[in-house]
MARDOLO-118236 format. One line per field, with one value per atom (N, C-alpha, C): residue number from 0; residue in one letter; atom name; x, y, z. Coordinates in nm, 3 decimals. Layout:
// MARDOLO-118236
markol <- (NUM/...)
tivo <- (A/...)
nugu <- (CA/...)
xx <- (X/...)
yy <- (Y/...)
zz <- (Z/...)
END
This chain:
// MARDOLO-118236
markol <- (0/0/0/1/1/1/2/2/2/3/3/3/4/4/4/5/5/5/6/6/6/7/7/7/8/8/8/9/9/9/10/10/10/11/11/11/12/12/12/13/13/13/14/14/14/15/15/15/16/16/16/17/17/17/18/18/18/19/19/19/20/20/20/21/21/21/22/22/22/23/23/23/24/24/24/25/25/25/26/26/26/27/27/27/28/28/28/29/29/29/30/30/30/31/31/31/32/32/32/33/33/33/34/34/34/35/35/35/36/36/36/37/37/37/38/38/38/39/39/39/40/40/40/41/41/41/42/42/42/43/43/43/44/44/44/45/45/45/46/46/46/47/47/47/48/48/48/49/49/49/50/50/50/51/51/51/52/52/52/53/53/53/54/54/54/55/55/55/56/56/56/57/57/57/58/58/58/59/59/59/60/60/60/61/61/61/62/62/62/63/63/63/64/64/64/65/65/65/66/66/66/67/67/67/68/68/68/69/69/69/70/70/70/71/71/71/72/72/72/73/73/73/74/74/74/75/75/75/76/76/76/77/77/77/78/78/78/79/79/79/80/80/80/81/81/81/82/82/82/83/83/83/84/84/84/85/85/85/86/86/86/87/87/87/88/88/88/89/89/89/90/90/90/91/91/91/92/92/92/93/93/93/94/94/94/95/95/95/96/96/96/97/97/97/98/98/98/99/99/99/100/100/100/101/101/101/102/102/102/103/103/103/104/104/104/105/105/105/106/106/106/107/107/107/108/108/108/109/109/109/110/110/110)
tivo <- (X/X/X/X/X/X/X/X/X/X/X/X/X/X/X/X/X/X/X/X/X/X/X/X/X/X/X/X/X/X/X/X/X/X/X/X/X/X/X/X/X/X/X/X/X/X/X/X/X/X/X/X/X/X/X/X/X/X/X/X/X/X/X/X/X/X/X/X/X/X/X/X/X/X/X/X/X/X/X/X/X/X/X/X/X/X/X/X/X/X/X/X/X/X/X/X/X/X/X/X/X/X/X/X/X/X/X/X/X/X/X/X/X/X/X/X/X/X/X/X/X/X/X/X/X/X/X/X/X/X/X/X/X/X/X/X/X/X/X/X/X/X/X/X/X/X/X/X/X/X/X/X/X/X/X/X/X/X/X/X/X/X/X/X/X/X/X/X/X/X/X/X/X/X/X/X/X/X/X/X/X/X/X/X/X/X/X/X/X/X/X/X/X/X/X/X/X/X/X/X/X/X/X/X/X/X/X/X/X/X/X/X/X/X/X/X/X/X/X/X/X/X/X/X/X/X/X/X/X/X/X/X/X/X/X/X/X/X/X/X/X/X/X/X/X/X/X/X/X/X/X/X/X/X/X/X/X/X/X/X/X/X/X/X/X/X/X/X/X/X/X/X/X/X/X/X/X/X/X/X/X/X/X/X/X/X/X/X/X/X/X/X/X/X/X/X/X/X/X/X/X/X/X/X/X/X/X/X/X/X/X/X/X/X/X/X/X/X/X/X/X/X/X/X/X/X/X/X/X/X/X/X/X)
nugu <- (N/CA/C/N/CA/C/N/CA/C/N/CA/C/N/CA/C/N/CA/C/N/CA/C/N/CA/C/N/CA/C/N/CA/C/N/CA/C/N/CA/C/N/CA/C/N/CA/C/N/CA/C/N/CA/C/N/CA/C/N/CA/C/N/CA/C/N/CA/C/N/CA/C/N/CA/C/N/CA/C/N/CA/C/N/CA/C/N/CA/C/N/CA/C/N/CA/C/N/CA/C/N/CA/C/N/CA/C/N/CA/C/N/CA/C/N/CA/C/N/CA/C/N/CA/C/N/CA/C/N/CA/C/N/CA/C/N/CA/C/N/CA/C/N/CA/C/N/CA/C/N/CA/C/N/CA/C/N/CA/C/N/CA/C/N/CA/C/N/CA/C/N/CA/C/N/CA/C/N/CA/C/N/CA/C/N/CA/C/N/CA/C/N/CA/C/N/CA/C/N/CA/C/N/CA/C/N/CA/C/N/CA/C/N/CA/C/N/CA/C/N/CA/C/N/CA/C/N/CA/C/N/CA/C/N/CA/C/N/CA/C/N/CA/C/N/CA/C/N/CA/C/N/CA/C/N/CA/C/N/CA/C/N/CA/C/N/CA/C/N/CA/C/N/CA/C/N/CA/C/N/CA/C/N/CA/C/N/CA/C/N/CA/C/N/CA/C/N/CA/C/N/CA/C/N/CA/C/N/CA/C/N/CA/C/N/CA/C/N/CA/C/N/CA/C/N/CA/C/N/CA/C/N/CA/C/N/CA/C/N/CA/C/N/CA/C/N/CA/C/N/CA/C/N/CA/C/N/CA/C/N/CA/C/N/CA/C/N/CA/C/N/CA/C/N/CA/C/N/CA/C/N/CA/C/N/CA/C)
xx <- (-1.472/-1.401/-1.567/-1.622/-1.715/-1.690/-1.770/-1.754/-1.858/-1.786/-1.796/-1.937/-2.076/-2.144/-2.083/-2.100/-2.006/-2.139/-2.136/-2.215/-2.294/-2.453/-2.490/-2.493/-2.419/-2.471/-2.572/-2.641/-2.691/-2.677/-2.729/-2.677/-2.764/-2.805/-2.840/-2.862/-2.903/-2.806/-2.949/-2.877/-2.969/-2.921/-3.051/-3.062/-3.077/-3.108/-3.122/-2.942/-2.850/-2.718/-2.676/-2.718/-2.692/-2.690/-2.616/-2.572/-2.531/-2.662/-2.693/-2.587/-2.588/-2.482/-2.551/-2.663/-2.721/-2.694/-2.640/-2.625/-2.493/-2.431/-2.281/-2.241/-2.308/-2.268/-2.318/-2.479/-2.514/-2.391/-2.354/-2.184/-2.094/-2.066/-1.989/-1.981/-2.108/-2.197/-2.164/-2.252/-2.190/-2.100/-2.015/-1.875/-1.791/-1.798/-1.724/-1.809/-1.888/-1.958/-1.923/-1.848/-1.781/-1.921/-1.860/-1.900/-2.087/-2.172/-2.306/-2.320/-2.211/-2.199/-2.063/-2.066/-1.959/-1.993/-1.876/-1.886/-1.983/-2.003/-2.012/-1.923/-1.796/-1.675/-1.636/-1.620/-1.524/-1.578/-1.711/-1.760/-1.716/-1.752/-1.736/-1.602/-1.492/-1.336/-1.268/-1.373/-1.355/-1.425/-1.508/-1.644/-1.549/-1.506/-1.405/-1.515/-1.447/-1.512/-1.587/-1.574/-1.630/-1.751/-1.734/-1.865/-1.967/-1.877/-1.986/-2.063/-1.993/-2.025/-2.214/-2.137/-2.221/-2.396/-2.341/-2.464/-2.519/-2.489/-2.501/-2.605/-2.556/-2.648/-2.750/-2.708/-2.894/-2.994/-2.932/-2.994/-3.082/-2.996/-3.052/-3.176/-3.223/-3.297/-3.435/-3.573/-3.648/-3.778/-3.711/-3.793/-3.782/-3.664/-3.692/-3.761/-3.782/-3.879/-3.833/-3.919/-3.774/-3.774/-3.822/-3.764/-3.609/-3.648/-3.521/-3.392/-3.406/-3.300/-3.275/-3.362/-3.328/-3.234/-3.280/-3.234/-3.065/-3.041/-2.894/-2.841/-2.878/-2.802/-2.801/-2.878/-2.813/-2.796/-2.769/-2.701/-2.580/-2.512/-2.346/-2.325/-2.387/-2.364/-2.468/-2.358/-2.475/-2.496/-2.599/-2.611/-2.677/-2.576/-2.611/-2.797/-2.806/-2.962/-3.055/-3.016/-3.156/-3.186/-3.297/-3.376/-3.237/-3.142/-3.080/-2.962/-2.910/-2.798/-2.824/-2.951/-2.978/-3.032/-3.061/-3.060/-2.983/-2.853/-2.743/-2.646/-2.662/-2.634/-2.621/-2.802/-2.854/-2.811/-2.775/-2.735/-2.602/-2.500/-2.364/-2.350/-2.494/-2.488/-2.384/-2.405/-2.374/-2.409/-2.388/-2.413/-2.466/-2.471/-2.523/-2.378/-2.308/-2.118/-2.066/-2.057/-1.990/-2.005/-2.140/-2.167/-2.135/-2.072/-2.041/-1.891/-1.804/-1.686/-1.665/-1.761/-1.798/-1.751/-1.839/-1.820/-1.721/-1.624/-1.536/-1.415/-1.437/-1.283/-1.301/-1.441/-1.483/-1.441/-1.440/-1.412/-1.270/-1.178/-1.011/-1.003/-1.080/-1.028/-1.008/-0.896/-0.885/-0.901/-1.027/-1.019/-0.956)
yy <- (0.679/0.583/0.552/0.424/0.340/0.249/0.284/0.210/0.076/0.003/-0.158/-0.174/-0.194/-0.213/-0.317/-0.304/-0.446/-0.497/-0.664/-0.790/-0.783/-0.763/-0.797/-0.968/-0.932/-1.054/-1.093/-1.207/-1.248/-1.306/-1.297/-1.432/-1.456/-1.569/-1.652/-1.637/-1.612/-1.621/-1.726/-1.809/-1.946/-1.863/-1.807/-1.775/-1.875/-1.997/-2.086/-2.142/-2.090/-2.103/-1.948/-1.853/-1.736/-1.736/-1.696/-1.726/-1.595/-1.610/-1.449/-1.411/-1.252/-1.299/-1.303/-1.317/-1.384/-1.559/-1.616/-1.706/-1.777/-1.653/-1.704/-1.647/-1.565/-1.564/-1.697/-1.734/-1.839/-1.976/-1.996/-2.027/-2.009/-1.956/-1.871/-1.941/-1.888/-1.917/-2.054/-2.135/-2.262/-2.334/-2.268/-2.322/-2.287/-2.201/-2.153/-2.253/-2.296/-2.358/-2.525/-2.570/-2.695/-2.799/-2.883/-2.976/-3.028/-3.037/-3.119/-3.260/-3.331/-3.471/-3.491/-3.570/-3.622/-3.738/-3.864/-4.000/-3.950/-4.111/-4.085/-4.061/-4.199/-4.207/-4.118/-4.018/-3.896/-3.792/-3.783/-3.656/-3.772/-3.863/-3.965/-3.898/-3.927/-3.908/-3.740/-3.667/-3.502/-3.462/-3.599/-3.504/-3.591/-3.682/-3.759/-3.882/-3.973/-4.046/-4.052/-3.959/-3.968/-3.894/-3.799/-3.673/-3.743/-3.878/-3.930/-4.029/-4.109/-4.196/-4.179/-4.018/-3.938/-3.920/-3.886/-3.799/-3.952/-4.091/-4.195/-4.268/-4.273/-4.254/-4.236/-4.069/-4.002/-4.000/-4.059/-4.084/-4.260/-4.288/-4.437/-4.460/-4.317/-4.325/-4.349/-4.418/-4.442/-4.303/-4.215/-4.088/-4.012/-4.032/-4.011/-4.101/-4.033/-4.116/-4.188/-4.317/-4.472/-4.417/-4.386/-4.351/-4.248/-4.159/-4.083/-4.195/-4.259/-4.350/-4.442/-4.522/-4.565/-4.524/-4.365/-4.270/-4.281/-4.255/-4.259/-4.375/-4.425/-4.589/-4.633/-4.577/-4.684/-4.567/-4.463/-4.344/-4.396/-4.356/-4.391/-4.229/-4.170/-4.056/-3.942/-3.777/-3.696/-3.647/-3.558/-3.507/-3.344/-3.219/-3.094/-3.081/-3.000/-2.993/-3.086/-3.159/-3.322/-3.316/-3.407/-3.414/-3.499/-3.586/-3.708/-3.565/-3.528/-3.431/-3.307/-3.261/-3.170/-3.206/-3.354/-3.419/-3.465/-3.480/-3.571/-3.390/-3.296/-3.137/-3.146/-3.132/-3.120/-3.230/-3.308/-3.420/-3.409/-3.369/-3.338/-3.183/-3.106/-2.982/-2.869/-2.891/-2.783/-2.682/-2.528/-2.470/-2.482/-2.387/-2.407/-2.367/-2.265/-2.246/-2.388/-2.427/-2.565/-2.704/-2.681/-2.770/-2.775/-2.629/-2.592/-2.640/-2.618/-2.693/-2.846/-2.916/-3.005/-3.106/-3.019/-3.060/-3.017/-2.926/-2.859/-2.983/-2.992/-3.055/-3.223/-3.294/-3.440/-3.440/-3.359/-3.356/-3.349/-3.314/-3.331/-3.471/-3.541/-3.651/-3.756/-3.822/-3.909/-4.096/-4.156/-4.316/-4.417)
zz <- (-19.745/-19.716/-19.644/-19.702/-19.592/-19.522/-19.418/-19.305/-19.268/-19.252/-19.226/-19.107/-19.105/-18.994/-18.869/-18.777/-18.694/-18.699/-18.703/-18.687/-18.571/-18.525/-18.442/-18.404/-18.286/-18.236/-18.109/-18.073/-17.957/-17.895/-17.760/-17.663/-17.608/-17.521/-17.451/-17.296/-17.202/-17.071/-17.025/-16.942/-16.840/-16.759/-16.700/-16.574/-16.447/-16.507/-16.388/-16.340/-16.441/-16.357/-16.294/-16.271/-16.244/-16.074/-16.026/-15.845/-15.856/-15.794/-15.691/-15.544/-15.460/-15.413/-15.277/-15.278/-15.103/-15.136/-15.244/-15.288/-15.253/-15.242/-15.232/-15.116/-15.015/-14.885/-14.827/-14.821/-14.793/-14.809/-14.941/-14.943/-14.839/-14.827/-14.754/-14.610/-14.570/-14.454/-14.400/-14.501/-14.498/-14.487/-14.574/-14.576/-14.474/-14.385/-14.281/-14.111/-14.120/-14.075/-14.030/-14.162/-14.157/-14.266/-14.258/-14.301/-14.275/-14.408/-14.383/-14.272/-14.312/-14.220/-14.213/-14.084/-14.033/-13.963/-13.968/-13.883/-13.753/-13.719/-13.567/-13.517/-13.535/-13.475/-13.489/-13.585/-13.601/-13.481/-13.470/-13.351/-13.211/-13.225/-13.060/-13.048/-13.157/-13.108/-13.045/-13.093/-13.118/-12.955/-12.891/-12.825/-12.680/-12.677/-12.572/-12.519/-12.468/-12.416/-12.285/-12.235/-12.081/-12.091/-12.212/-12.199/-12.334/-12.445/-12.503/-12.417/-12.343/-12.253/-12.158/-12.118/-12.025/-12.121/-12.187/-12.309/-12.336/-12.389/-12.404/-12.298/-12.164/-12.064/-12.006/-12.037/-12.023/-12.145/-12.286/-12.398/-12.360/-12.270/-12.261/-12.147/-12.047/-12.034/-12.093/-11.979/-12.016/-12.071/-12.034/-12.029/-12.165/-12.235/-12.346/-12.428/-12.536/-12.630/-12.707/-12.722/-12.766/-12.922/-12.978/-13.148/-13.123/-13.060/-13.053/-13.004/-12.912/-12.795/-12.937/-13.008/-13.109/-13.245/-13.309/-13.370/-13.339/-13.236/-13.178/-13.178/-13.109/-13.090/-13.262/-13.334/-13.496/-13.556/-13.517/-13.639/-13.653/-13.792/-13.822/-13.868/-13.938/-13.983/-13.933/-13.868/-13.829/-13.936/-13.883/-14.030/-13.963/-14.014/-13.940/-13.912/-13.859/-13.837/-13.894/-13.845/-13.819/-13.697/-13.660/-13.524/-13.432/-13.487/-13.409/-13.369/-13.479/-13.399/-13.350/-13.297/-13.247/-13.123/-13.076/-12.995/-12.949/-12.999/-12.956/-12.904/-12.991/-12.956/-12.786/-12.806/-12.616/-12.525/-12.564/-12.453/-12.448/-12.527/-12.477/-12.457/-12.433/-12.399/-12.464/-12.620/-12.745/-12.721/-12.723/-12.845/-12.966/-13.030/-13.230/-13.227/-13.161/-13.179/-13.183/-13.064/-13.022/-13.111/-13.170/-13.264/-13.451/-13.436/-13.554/-13.564/-13.382/-13.354/-13.396/-13.326/-13.333/-13.524/-13.610/-13.697/-13.789/-13.768/-13.859/-13.787/-13.659/-13.573/-13.623/-13.651/-13.634/-13.797/-13.948/-14.017/-14.084/-13.972/-13.961/-13.952/-13.865/-13.770/-13.923/-13.981/-14.046/-13.970/-14.070/-13.953/-14.060)
END
């Protein structure tokens, strides 16, 4: 009895689409930290009027660089890791963990 040979097929692997374990881990960590952007209004609602007003008063101090003060006054969106957000977190007295929590909670605010 003659056996038929199985036809060999070839496959092409697109390595540019390969997701590595470290990439999956980084994506999961980023997701756990919350969104990359929230609106200033969402953040204001989470922070609260008193704490936000205090931070803005400090930000108006002429001792701070003009460009930093202008960036904070003109911001409509807060981007995680930006200089504006880093400065705002400093003015609000937020730790990195509290900043993560701010982004998570602010994303829940529906306007």
